[in-house]
DRENLUMMI-501985 format. One record per residue: x, y, z of N, C-alpha, C, O in turn; residue in three letters; residue number from 1. Coordinates in steps of 0.1 Angstrom, whole numbers. Layout:
N
SITE  X  Y  Z  X  Y  Z  X  Y  Z  X  Y  Z  ala  NUM
...
***
This chain:
178
SITE  8  -12  0  0  0  0  9  12  0  20  12  6  met  1
SITE  4  23  -6  12  35  -7  10  43  6  1  40  14  thr  2
SITE  18  53  7  18  61  19  7  72  17  8  81  8  asp  3
SITE  -3  71  25  -15  80  24  -11  94  28  -19  104  26  glu  4
SITE  1  96  34  4  110  38  14  116  29  18  128  31  thr  5
SITE  18  110  18  28  115  9  23  126  0  12  125  -5  ser  6
SITE  31  136  -2  26  147  -11  27  144  -26  23  152  -34  pro  7
SITE  34  133  -29  36  130  -43  23  126  -50  15  119  -44  glu  8
SITE  22  130  -62  10  126  -70  13  113  -76  24  109  -78  gln  9
SITE  2  105  -78  4  92  -84  7  92  -99  11  82  -104  thr  10
SITE  5  103  -105  8  104  -119  13  119  -122  16  126  -112  asp  11
SITE  14  123  -134  19  136  -138  8  147  -137  11  158  -139  glu  12
SITE  -4  143  -133  -15  153  -133  -13  162  -120  -11  157  -109  thr  13
SITE  -13  175  -122  -12  184  -110  -25  182  -102  -35  178  -106  pro  14
SITE  -24  186  -89  -35  185  -80  -46  195  -84  -43  205  -91  pro  15
SITE  -58  193  -80  -69  203  -84  -65  217  -78  -59  218  -67  pro  16
SITE  -68  227  -86  -65  241  -82  -76  247  -75  -73  258  -68  ala  17
SITE  -88  242  -76  -99  248  -69  -107  238  -61  -106  226  -63  thr  18
SITE  -114  243  -51  -123  234  -43  -133  227  -52  -136  215  -50  val  19
SITE  -138  234  -62  -148  228  -71  -142  216  -79  -148  206  -80  ala  20
SITE  -129  218  -84  -123  207  -91  -120  196  -81  -121  184  -85  glu  21
SITE  -115  199  -69  -112  188  -59  -125  180  -56  -124  168  -56  leu  22
SITE  -136  187  -54  -148  180  -50  -153  172  -62  -158  161  -60  leu  23
SITE  -151  177  -74  -155  169  -86  -147  156  -87  -152  145  -89  arg  24
SITE  -133  157  -85  -125  145  -85  -128  135  -74  -129  123  -76  asp  25
SITE  -131  141  -62  -135  132  -51  -148  125  -54  -149  113  -52  ile  26
SITE  -157  132  -59  -170  127  -62  -170  116  -73  -176  105  -72  asp  27
SITE  -162  118  -83  -160  108  -94  -154  95  -88  -159  84  -91  thr  28
SITE  -143  96  -80  -137  84  -75  -146  78  -65  -146  65  -64  ala  29
SITE  -153  86  -57  -162  80  -47  -173  72  -53  -177  61  -49  trp  30
SITE  -179  78  -64  -190  71  -71  -185  57  -77  -192  48  -77  asn  31
SITE  -173  57  -82  -167  45  -87  -165  35  -76  -168  23  -78  ala  32
SITE  -160  39  -65  -158  30  -53  -172  24  -49  -173  12  -47  leu  33
SITE  -182  33  -48  -195  28  -43  -201  19  -54  -209  10  -50  asn  34
SITE  -199  22  -67  -204  13  -77  -198  -1  -75  -205  -11  -77  gly  35
SITE  -186  -2  -72  -179  -15  -70  -185  -22  -58  -187  -34  -58  ala  36
SITE  -186  -15  -47  -191  -20  -34  -205  -25  -36  -209  -36  -30  ile  37
SITE  -213  -18  -43  -227  -22  -45  -229  -35  -52  -239  -42  -51  ala  38
SITE  -218  -40  -59  -219  -53  -66  -216  -64  -57  -218  -76  -60  gln  39
SITE  -211  -61  -45  -207  -72  -35  -217  -75  -25  -225  -67  -21  leu  40
SITE  -217  -88  -21  -226  -93  -11  -219  -90  3  -207  -88  3  thr  41
SITE  -227  -91  14  -221  -90  27  -211  -100  29  -200  -97  35  asp  42
SITE  -213  -112  25  -204  -123  26  -191  -120  19  -180  -123  24  asp  43
SITE  -192  -115  7  -180  -111  0  -172  -100  7  -159  -100  6  gln  44
SITE  -178  -91  13  -172  -80  20  -165  -84  33  -155  -79  37  met  45
SITE  -171  -94  40  -166  -98  53  -158  -111  53  -151  -114  63  ser  46
SITE  -159  -119  42  -154  -133  43  -140  -134  37  -130  -135  45  gly  47
SITE  -138  -135  24  -125  -137  18  -115  -126  22  -118  -115  23  pro  48
SITE  -102  -131  22  -92  -121  25  -81  -123  15  -79  -133  9  ala  49
SITE  -73  -112  14  -61  -113  5  -49  -119  12  -51  -124  24  asp  50
SITE  -38  -120  6  -26  -126  12  -22  -120  25  -15  -126  33  ala  51
SITE  -25  -107  26  -21  -100  38  -31  -101  50  -29  -96  61  ala  52
SITE  -42  -108  46  -53  -110  56  -63  -100  57  -72  -100  66  gly  53
SITE  -63  -91  47  -73  -80  46  -86  -85  39  -85  -91  28  trp  54
SITE  -97  -82  45  -110  -84  38  -114  -71  31  -108  -60  33  thr  55
SITE  -125  -71  23  -130  -59  18  -135  -50  29  -132  -38  28  val  56
SITE  -141  -55  39  -145  -47  51  -133  -40  57  -134  -28  61  lys  57
SITE  -121  -47  58  -109  -40  63  -105  -29  54  -101  -18  60  asp  58
SITE  -106  -30  41  -102  -19  32  -112  -7  34  -107  4  34  his  59
SITE  -125  -10  36  -134  1  38  -132  8  51  -133  20  52  leu  60
SITE  -129  0  62  -126  7  75  -113  15  73  -112  26  79  ala  61
SITE  -103  10  66  -91  17  63  -94  31  56  -89  41  60  his  62
SITE  -102  30  46  -106  43  39  -112  53  48  -110  65  48  leu  63
SITE  -121  48  56  -128  57  66  -118  63  76  -119  75  79  ala  64
SITE  -109  55  81  -99  60  90  -91  71  84  -88  81  90  ala  65
SITE  -86  68  72  -77  78  65  -85  91  61  -79  102  62  trp  66
SITE  -98  89  57  -106  101  55  -107  109  68  -106  121  68  glu  67
SITE  -110  102  79  -112  108  92  -99  115  96  -99  126  103  asn  68
SITE  -87  110  92  -75  116  96  -73  130  89  -67  139  95  ser  69
SITE  -78  131  77  -78  144  71  -89  153  77  -86  165  78  val  70
SITE  -100  148  80  -111  156  86  -106  162  99  -109  174  101  leu  71
SITE  -99  155  107  -95  161  120  -84  172  118  -83  181  126  val  72
SITE  -77  171  107  -67  181  104  -75  194  100  -72  205  105  ile  73
SITE  -84  193  90  -91  204  85  -101  210  94  -101  222  96  leu  74
SITE  -109  202  100  -120  207  109  -115  210  123  -119  220  129  arg  75
SITE  -108  200  129  -104  201  143  -90  206  146  -87  210  157  asp  76
SITE  -82  207  135  -68  211  136  -61  203  147  -53  208  155  arg  77
SITE  -63  190  146  -56  180  155  -47  171  146  -49  170  134  arg  78
SITE  -38  165  152  -28  156  145  -35  145  138  -45  139  142  pro  79
SITE  -29  141  126  -35  131  118  -36  117  125  -46  110  123  gln  80
SITE  -27  114  134  -27  101  140  -40  100  149  -45  89  151  his  81
SITE  -45  111  154  -57  111  162  -69  107  154  -78  100  158  glu  82
SITE  -69  112  142  -80  109  133  -80  94  129  -90  88  126  gly  83
SITE  -68  89  128  -66  74  124  -70  65  136  -73  54  135  leu  84
SITE  -69  71  148  -71  63  160  -59  54  164  -61  44  170  gly  85
SITE  -47  58  159  -35  51  162  -27  58  173  -27  70  174  val  86
SITE  -20  50  181  -11  55  191  0  64  185  5  61  174  asp  87
SITE  3  75  192  14  84  187  27  77  184  34  80  175  arg  88
SITE  30  67  193  43  60  191  43  52  178  54  51  172  ala  89
SITE  32  46  174  31  39  161  33  50  150  41  48  140  ile  90
SITE  26  61  151  26  71  140  40  77  139  45  79  128  trp  91
SITE  47  79  150  60  85  150  71  76  143  82  81  140  asp  92
SITE  68  63  142  78  54  135  78  57  120  88  53  114  thr  93
SITE  68  64  115  67  66  101  66  54  93  70  54  81  glu  94
SITE  62  43  99  61  30  92  46  28  88  38  25  96  asp  95
SITE  44  31  75  30  31  70  23  18  71  11  17  74  ile  96
SITE  31  7  69  25  -6  71  21  -9  85  10  -15  87  asp  97
SITE  29  -5  95  25  -7  109  13  2  112  4  -3  120  ala  98
SITE  13  14  107  1  22  109  -11  16  103  -22  15  110  thr  99
SITE  -10  11  91  -22  5  84  -26  -8  92  -38  -10  93  asn  100
SITE  -17  -15  96  -20  -27  104  -27  -24  117  -37  -31  121  glu  101
SITE  -23  -14  124  -30  -9  136  -44  -5  133  -53  -9  141  ala  102
SITE  -46  2  122  -60  6  118  -68  -7  115  -79  -8  120  val  103
SITE  -62  -16  108  -70  -28  104  -73  -36  117  -85  -40  119  arg  104
SITE  -63  -38  126  -65  -45  138  -76  -39  147  -85  -46  152  arg  105
SITE  -76  -26  148  -85  -19  156  -100  -19  151  -109  -18  159  asp  106
SITE  -101  -22  138  -114  -23  132  -119  -37  128  -130  -39  123  asn  107
SITE  -111  -47  131  -113  -60  127  -126  -66  132  -133  -74  125  ala  108
SITE  -130  -62  144  -142  -68  150  -155  -60  148  -166  -63  152  asp  109
SITE  -153  -49  141  -165  -40  138  -174  -47  128  -169  -53  118  ala  110
SITE  -187  -47  131  -196  -53  121  -196  -45  108  -193  -33  107  pro  111
SITE  -199  -52  97  -198  -46  84  -207  -34  83  -203  -24  78  leu  112
SITE  -220  -35  88  -229  -23  87  -223  -11  94  -225  0  89  asp  113
SITE  -216  -13  105  -210  -2  112  -199  4  104  -198  17  104  glu  114
SITE  -191  -4  98  -180  1  89  -186  9  77  -181  20  74  val  115
SITE  -196  4  71  -202  11  60  -208  24  64  -207  34  57  leu  116
SITE  -215  25  76  -221  37  81  -210  47  84  -211  59  81  ile  117
SITE  -199  42  90  -188  51  94  -182  57  81  -179  69  81  arg  118
SITE  -179  49  71  -174  54  59  -182  65  53  -177  75  49  leu  119
SITE  -195  62  52  -204  72  46  -205  85  54  -205  96  49  glu  120
SITE  -205  83  67  -206  95  76  -194  103  75  -194  116  74  thr  121
SITE  -182  97  77  -170  104  76  -168  111  63  -163  122  62  val  122
SITE  -171  104  52  -170  110  39  -179  122  38  -174  132  33  his  123
SITE  -191  121  42  -200  133  41  -194  145  49  -195  156  45  ala  124
SITE  -189  142  61  -183  153  69  -171  159  63  -169  171  63  gln  125
SITE  -163  150  57  -151  156  50  -155  164  38  -149  175  36  leu  126
SITE  -164  160  30  -168  167  18  -174  181  23  -171  191  17  val  127
SITE  -182  181  33  -188  193  39  -177  203  43  -177  215  41  gln  128
SITE  -167  197  50  -156  205  55  -148  211  43  -143  223  44  thr  129
SITE  -145  203  33  -138  208  21  -146  219  15  -140  229  10  ile  130
SITE  -159  218  14  -167  229  8  -166  242  15  -167  253  10  arg  131
SITE  -162  242  28  -161  254  36  -147  260  35  -145  271  41  glu  132
SITE  -137  254  28  -124  261  27  -124  268  14  -132  266  5  ile  133
SITE  -114  276  12  -112  284  0  -102  278  -9  -95  269  -5  thr  134
SITE  -102  282  -22  -93  278  -31  -78  281  -26  -69  273  -28  asp  135
SITE  -77  293  -21  -63  297  -16  -59  287  -4  -47  284  -3  ala  136
SITE  -68  283  4  -65  274  15  -60  261  10  -52  254  18  glu  137
SITE  -64  256  -1  -59  244  -7  -44  244  -9  -38  233  -8  leu  138
SITE  -39  255  -11  -24  256  -14  -16  259  -1  -4  258  -1  arg  139
SITE  -23  261  10  -16  263  23  -9  250  27  -15  239  25  leu  140
SITE  2  251  34  8  238  39  0  232  50  -7  239  57  pro  141
SITE  1  219  51  -6  212  62  -2  218  75  -11  219  84  val  142
SITE  10  223  77  14  230  89  5  241  93  4  245  105  asp  143
SITE  -1  247  83  -11  258  86  -23  253  94  -28  260  103  his  144
SITE  -26  241  91  -38  235  98  -35  228  111  -42  229  121  trp  145
SITE  -23  222  111  -19  215  124  -4  215  124  3  211  114  val  146
SITE  2  219  135  16  219  137  23  206  135  18  196  140  ser  147
SITE  33  205  127  40  193  124  33  184  113  37  173  111  gly  148
SITE  23  190  106  16  182  96  24  181  83  21  172  75  gly  149
SITE  33  190  80  40  189  68  41  203  61  32  211  63  gly  150
SITE  51  205  53  52  218  46  47  217  32  51  226  24  asp  151
SITE  40  207  28  34  206  14  20  210  15  13  210  25  phe  152
SITE  14  215  3  0  219  3  -10  209  7  -9  197  4  pro  153
SITE  -19  213  15  -29  204  21  -37  197  10  -43  186  13  val  154
SITE  -38  202  -2  -46  196  -13  -40  182  -15  -47  173  -19  val  155
SITE  -26  180  -14  -20  167  -16  -25  158  -5  -27  146  -8  his  156
SITE  -26  162  7  -31  154  18  -45  149  16  -49  138  18  lys  157
SITE  -53  159  11  -67  155  8  -68  145  -4  -75  135  -2  ile  158
SITE  -62  148  -15  -63  139  -26  -57  125  -23  -62  115  -28  thr  159
SITE  -46  125  -16  -39  112  -12  -48  103  -4  -46  91  -3  gly  160
SITE  -58  109  3  -67  102  12  -81  101  7  -90  96  14  asn  161
SITE  -83  106  -6  -96  105  -11  -96  100  -26  -95  89  -29  thr  162
SITE  -95  110  -35  -96  107  -49  -85  98  -55  -87  91  -64  ser  163
SITE  -74  98  -49  -63  89  -53  -63  76  -45  -57  66  -49  glu  164
SITE  -69  77  -33  -69  65  -24  -80  55  -28  -77  43  -28  his  165
SITE  -92  60  -31  -103  51  -34  -100  41  -46  -102  29  -44  tyr  166
SITE  -94  46  -57  -92  36  -68  -82  25  -65  -84  14  -69  pro  167
SITE  -72  29  -57  -62  19  -53  -69  8  -45  -67  -4  -48  glu  168
SITE  -77  11  -36  -83  1  -27  -95  -6  -35  -97  -17  -32  his  169
SITE  -101  1  -43  -112  -5  -51  -106  -17  -59  -112  -28  -59  arg  170
SITE  -95  -15  -65  -88  -26  -73  -85  -38  -64  -87  -49  -67  glu  171
SITE  -79  -35  -52  -76  -45  -43  -88  -53  -38  -88  -65  -36  trp  172
SITE  -99  -45  -35  -111  -52  -30  -117  -61  -41  -121  -72  -38  met  173
SITE  -117  -56  -53  -122  -64  -64  -114  -77  -66  -119  -87  -70  leu  174
SITE  -101  -76  -64  -92  -87  -66  -95  -98  -55  -94  -110  -57  ala  175
SITE  -99  -93  -43  -102  -103  -32  -113  -112  -36  -113  -124  -33  ile  176
SITE  -123  -106  -42  -135  -114  -45  -136  -119  -59  -145  -126  -63  val  177
SITE  -125  -117  -67  -125  -122  -81  -124  -137  -82  -124  -143  -93  ala  178
***
C-alpha cells in the first residue's frame, strides 16, 4: 500500500487548483468506489481475505480511518494520528505498514454495517468541510492546519486520502472477490 500521507502525485497530473475541481475529483472516485461495493454481497465483503489477511471490510474501514485523519486536520486542527485512532508511538515510527495494520486490527471486530455507516458518515463530513475552505487554503501547507503536519500543500493530503486513495483500494477489493 502506498503512503497516504505522501505529497507526491500518483501520476503527472497536477492537483486540483480549486475546491470545485477537488470536489469533482473526489465525487468521481467516490462514485466508482461505491459502484464496485454495490456489486458485492455482505459475505464477499466480510469473508474472503487477500494474502495480507485483509477483507473488503478491512479496506473500507481503512478508507474511513484515513478520510477521518484528514477531517481532524481540516476541521479540528488536530494531528493526523488522532483521526486514524492510532497511538502516537506507532505514528512516529513513520512505518506506514505498521500504521495501516494498527488501523486494520482496531477495526477487525467491527460489524460490516457499522463500517459502511462510518465510511459514509466520515465521507460526508469531510466533503462538507472541504466545501467550507477556500481555493487559496488548498495551497496552504498542512502545517497551517496542524503543527507538524508537513510543509506541502494540504490539497495533496486531501487527494492522497480521497480521490487517489479510493481507486487503489477498489482494485484490491475487487481482486479479493475475483
